[in-house]
C-alpha positions in Angstrom: -39.1 -21.4 30.7 -38.5 -18.4 28.5 -35.9 -19.1 25.8 -32.6 -17.4 26.8 -31.5 -15.9 23.5 -28.9 -13.2 22.9 -29.4 -11.2 19.7 -26.8 -9.1 18.0 -27.9 -5.9 16.1 -25.5 -4.6 13.5 -25.8 -0.8 13.0 -24.8 1.0 9.8 -23.5 4.6 10.5 -21.1 6.2 13.0 -21.4 9.7 14.6 -18.1 10.5 16.4 -15.1 12.9 16.7 -11.5 11.7 16.8 -9.4 12.3 19.9 -6.4 10.3 19.1 -4.7 6.9 18.7 -4.9 4.2 21.3 -1.7 2.0 21.4 -3.7 -1.3 21.4 -2.8 -4.5 19.5 -3.9 -8.1 20.1 -1.4 -10.6 18.9 -1.6 -14.3 19.4 0.9 -15.1 22.1 3.1 -17.6 20.3 6.0 -18.9 22.4 9.4 -18.2 21.0 10.6 -21.1 18.8 7.2 -22.9 18.9 7.0 -23.2 15.1 10.7 -23.4 14.3 10.3 -26.9 12.8 7.9 -25.5 10.2 10.0 -22.6 9.0 10.9 -22.5 5.3 8.5 -25.2 4.3 5.4 -25.2 2.2 2.6 -27.5 1.0 2.1 -30.9 2.6 5.7 -30.8 3.9 4.6 -27.8 5.9 1.6 -29.6 7.2 3.7 -32.5 8.4 6.1 -30.1 10.1 3.3 -28.4 11.9 2.1 -31.8 13.1 5.4 -32.2 14.8 5.0 -28.8 16.5 1.5 -29.4 17.9 0.6 -33.1 18.3 2.1 -33.5 21.8 -0.5 -32.2 24.2 -2.1 -33.1 27.5 -5.1 -35.4 27.2 -8.1 -34.3 29.2 -10.8 -36.5 30.6 -14.3 -36.0 29.3 -15.4 -34.7 32.7 -12.6 -32.1 32.7 -14.1 -30.4 29.7 -16.9 -28.9 31.8 -14.4 -27.0 33.9 -12.2 -26.1 30.9 -15.1 -24.3 29.2 -15.0 -21.8 32.0 -11.5 -20.7 30.7 -12.2 -21.0 27.0 -15.8 -20.2 26.2 -17.3 -17.7 28.7 -17.8 -14.1 27.7 -17.2 -11.0 29.7 -20.7 -11.2 31.3 -20.3 -14.7 32.5 -22.3 -16.4 29.7 -21.3 -19.4 27.6 -20.5 -18.5 24.0 -22.9 -20.7 22.2 -21.7 -21.0 18.5 -24.8 -22.9 17.4 -27.6 -21.0 18.9 -26.4 -17.9 20.8 -28.3 -18.9 24.0 -27.6 -17.1 27.2 -26.3 -20.0 29.2 -24.8 -19.4 32.6 -21.6 -21.3 33.1 -22.1 -24.5 35.1 -25.7 -23.6 36.2 -27.1 -24.4 32.7 -24.9 -27.4 32.1 -26.8 -30.4 30.6 -27.5 -33.3 32.9 -29.7 -36.3 32.7 -32.9 -34.4 31.9 -34.3 -33.1 28.6 -32.1 -30.8 26.6 -35.1 -28.9 25.2 -37.3 -28.9 22.1 -37.8 -26.9 19.0 -39.8 -24.3 20.9 -37.3 -24.0 23.7 -33.8 -24.6 22.3 -32.0 -23.0 25.3 -32.5 -25.4 28.2 -28.9 -26.4 28.7 -25.5 -26.5 27.0 -23.6 -29.7 26.1 -20.1 -30.8 25.0 -20.2 -30.7 21.2 -17.6 -32.5 19.1 -17.6 -30.1 16.1 -15.8 -32.9 14.2 -18.2 -35.7 15.3 -16.7 -38.4 17.4 -18.2 -41.2 15.3 -15.9 -40.1 12.5 -12.9 -41.3 14.5 -14.6 -44.1 16.3 -14.6 -42.3 19.7 -10.8 -42.5 19.7 -8.5 -40.5 22.1 -7.1 -38.0 22.4 -9.4 -36.6 19.7 -12.4 -37.3 21.9 -11.4 -34.6 24.4 -9.3 -32.2 22.4 -10.6 -28.8 23.4 -9.7 -27.3 20.0 -12.7 -28.9 18.4 -15.0 -29.2 21.5 -17.4 -26.4 22.1 -20.2 -25.8 24.6 -23.4 -25.4 22.6 -27.2 -25.7 22.9 -27.9 -29.3 23.9 -31.0 -29.4 21.7 -29.2 -28.0 18.6 -26.3 -30.4 19.3 -28.7 -33.3 19.1 -30.3 -32.1 15.9 -26.8 -31.6 14.3 -26.0 -35.3 15.2 -23.0 -36.4 13.1 -23.9 -34.7 9.9 -21.1 -32.9 8.0 -20.8 -29.2 7.9 -22.1 -27.7 4.7 -24.3 -24.9 3.3 -28.0 -25.7 3.2 -29.7 -25.1 -0.1 -32.3 -22.3 0.0 -35.7 -23.7 0.9 -34.4 -27.1 1.9 -33.8 -26.6 5.6 -35.5 -29.2 7.8 -34.5 -27.4 11.1 -33.4 -23.9 11.9 -32.1 -22.8 15.3 -33.2 -19.6 16.8 -29.9 -18.0 15.8 -30.0 -19.2 12.3 -27.9 -22.4 12.1 -29.6 -24.9 9.8 -29.9 -28.6 9.1 -31.0 -29.6 5.6 -30.0 -30.6 2.1 -26.6 -29.3 1.0 -26.5 -26.8 -1.9 -22.7 -26.4 -2.0 -21.3 -27.7 -5.3 -20.1 -31.3 -5.1 -22.3 -32.5 -2.3 -26.1 -33.0 -2.1 -26.8 -34.9 1.2 -27.9 -33.6 4.6 -25.5 -31.1 6.3 -25.4 -28.8 9.3 -24.7 -25.1 8.5 -23.5 -22.9 11.4 -24.1 -19.2 11.4 -21.8 -17.0 9.3 -20.2 -15.5 12.4 -18.5 -18.7 13.3 -17.9 -20.4 9.9 -14.2 -19.4 9.9 -13.8 -20.6 13.5 -15.0 -24.1 12.5 -12.9 -24.1 9.3 -9.7 -23.4 11.2 -10.8 -26.0 13.8 -11.0 -28.6 11.0 -7.6 -27.6 9.5 -6.2 -28.0 13.0 -7.7 -31.5 13.4 -6.4 -32.5 10.0 -2.9 -31.4 11.0 -2.7 -32.4 14.7 -3.9 -35.9 13.8 -1.7 -36.3 10.7 -0.9 -39.9 11.6 -4.5 -40.9 12.3 -6.8 -38.9 10.0 -6.5 -41.1 6.9 -8.6 -43.8 8.7 -11.4 -41.5 9.8 -14.8 -41.8 8.0 -16.9 -38.9 6.7 -18.1 -37.5 3.5 -15.9 -34.5 4.2 -12.7 -36.6 4.5 -10.7 -38.1 1.6 -9.0 -41.0 3.4 -5.5 -39.6 3.2 -3.3 -37.4 5.4 -2.3 -34.8 2.8 -5.2 -32.9 1.4 -7.3 -34.8 4.0 -10.6 -33.3 2.8 -12.7 -34.2 -0.2 -12.6 -31.5 -2.9 -16.0 -29.9 -2.1 -15.2 -29.8 1.7 -11.8 -28.3 1.1 -13.1 -25.6 -1.2 -15.9 -24.7 1.2 -13.6 -24.6 4.3 -11.2 -22.4 2.4 -14.1 -20.0 1.6 -15.3 -20.0 5.2 -11.7 -19.3 6.4 -11.5 -16.3 4.0 -14.9 -14.9 4.6 -14.7 -15.1 8.4 -11.2 -14.1 9.4 -9.5 -14.8 12.8 -11.3 -12.8 15.6 -10.1 -11.7 19.0 -12.4 -14.5 20.5 -10.3 -17.1 18.6 -7.0 -15.6 19.7 -8.1 -15.5 23.3 -9.4 -19.1 23.1 -6.2 -20.3 21.4 -4.2 -18.9 24.3 -6.6 -20.4 26.9 -6.5 -23.9 25.3 -2.7 -23.6 25.2 -2.6 -23.0 28.9 -4.7 -26.2 29.5 -3.5 -28.6 26.8 0.0 -27.3 26.0 -0.5 -27.0 22.2 -1.8 -24.4 19.8 -3.9 -24.0 16.6 -1.4 -22.7 14.1 -4.1 -21.6 11.7 -5.2 -19.0 14.3 -1.6 -17.9 15.0 -0.8 -17.7 11.3 -3.9 -17.7 9.2 -1.8 -17.6 6.0 -0.8 -21.2 6.7 -4.2 -22.4 5.3 -3.4 -21.1 1.8 0.2 -22.4 2.0 -1.1 -26.0 2.6 -4.5 -26.2 1.0 -4.6 -23.1 -1.3 -2.6 -21.5 -4.0 0.2 -19.9 -1.9 3.4 -22.0 -2.6 5.8 -19.6 -0.8 7.6 -21.0 2.3 6.4 -20.2 5.8 8.7 -17.6 7.5 6.9 -17.1 10.8 7.0 -13.4 10.5 4.7 -10.6 9.5 5.8 -8.1 6.8 7.4 -5.2 8.5 8.9 -5.1 12.0 9.0 -8.3 14.0 7.0 -6.7 16.8 4.3 -5.6 14.3 4.9 -1.8 14.8 5.9 -1.3 11.2 2.9 -3.2 10.0 0.6 -1.1 12.1 2.2 2.2 10.9 2.0 1.1 7.3 -1.7 0.2 7.7 -2.6 3.6 9.3 -0.6 5.5 6.6 -3.1 4.2 4.1 -6.1 5.1 6.2 -8.0 8.3 6.6 -10.8 9.4 9.0 -13.1 12.1 7.8 -15.1 13.8 10.6 -18.0 16.1 9.8 -20.0 17.1 12.9 -20.7 13.8 14.6 -20.1 11.7 11.5 -17.0 9.6 11.0 -16.1 7.8 7.7 -13.2 5.4 7.7 -11.4 4.8 4.4 -8.6 2.3 3.8 -6.7 2.9 0.5 -4.6 -0.3 0.7 -7.4 -2.8 -0.2 -9.9 -4.4 2.2 -9.7 -4.7 6.0 -11.3 -7.8 7.5 -13.4 -6.6 10.3 -14.4 -3.6 12.4 -15.5 -3.7 16.1 -16.6 -0.8 18.3 -16.5 -1.2 22.1 -17.1 1.3 24.9 -14.5 2.1 27.5 -15.8 -0.8 29.7 -15.1 -3.2 26.9 -18.8 -3.8 26.0 -19.3 -4.5 22.3 -21.4 -1.9 20.5 -20.9 -3.1 17.0 -19.0 -5.8 15.1 -18.9 -6.2 11.3 -16.9 -9.0 9.7 -17.6 -7.9 6.1 -14.5 -7.3 4.1 -14.6 -3.6 3.0 -12.5 -0.5 2.4 -14.8 2.0 4.1 -17.0 1.9 7.2 -19.5 4.2 8.9 -21.6 3.9 12.0 -23.9 5.8 14.3 -23.1 5.4 18.0 -26.0 5.3 20.5 -24.9 8.0 22.9 -22.2 10.5 23.9 -19.0 9.0 25.4 -15.7 7.5 24.6 -15.4 4.5 22.3 -12.6 2.3 20.8 -12.7 1.4 17.1 -10.8 -1.8 16.5 -9.8 -2.8 13.0 -8.5 -6.2 11.9 -6.5 -7.0 8.8 -4.9 -10.4 8.7 -3.1 -10.9 12.1 -2.9 -7.1 12.6 -5.4 -5.7 15.1 -5.2 -2.1 15.9 -7.4 0.7 17.3 -8.3 4.3 17.6 -10.1 6.0 20.4 -13.0 8.3 19.5 -15.2 10.6 21.6 -18.9 11.4 20.9 -19.7 14.8 22.2 
């Protein structure tokens, strides 16, 4: 069998001409009043209040996860989104069964149900065992190689295994820890960090008894210092994506609870970071986000010269830029924090440039002549 791998090529320049603003925004669909209990709180008091908002949810069976992945982890082309190895798995057809899950030469035989926070840490307890927020469909072979090792950052030259997409197993090089760790690809490090912050909060009353070198044995900071610092960095370097927002909404429809660190990424710093201001539940600007969007674009400029477009943001750094065609197919995605961006589109046509800064997602339509 040929390995079924999906590769993403990031281009560097853009040739376009501007034809106007597209009124597009993607906000997490937070139900009215959902986080009221957490308003005006900060620090570990805020964490406990968020627990009261999210801990009640429907417990799935282990078998039901296979079906749930069809709502939470399938892309627009019908393939499973594999966050460990980027394999092109077809939903259900490539589900792991009783046979082999592959080998180092063929890592894309089937996908399995991965506990991103290993189930042995909480002694296979429920409802953690089937909580969709930390269960993802991934390459069965890479899943087996990850085992129950902590997440971490592999020291250069010390990897004992590398997936086709670049996730690694090896000796940790992150300050404060030197044992074996599993390092996911950069594209999903923020996703996994916010998953871990969710688990630490949703299971506020259980987490102190879980066992891992990432966990501190308490329900406040929850994480050991090195793990906390690393997860904060991953959260900052890989901000919330549209994929996470869509998955958060899909899991909410299935389980009935949400990941607050996707809805309000600033909550991470308010609990584990240096932000001691109370949580207000609102963006700066208008409550519908319009004022925020206008303020953002007032500080942006688009310079067009022939077929070349240069985007400049004078208000600091935006978090990511994505370009899609009118059918919604992704042409480019860059999650590098930057104040300017340029790109060369492959052909004439109409495209949408989407920009993310914090929870603000906005777009402009462009046309290549």
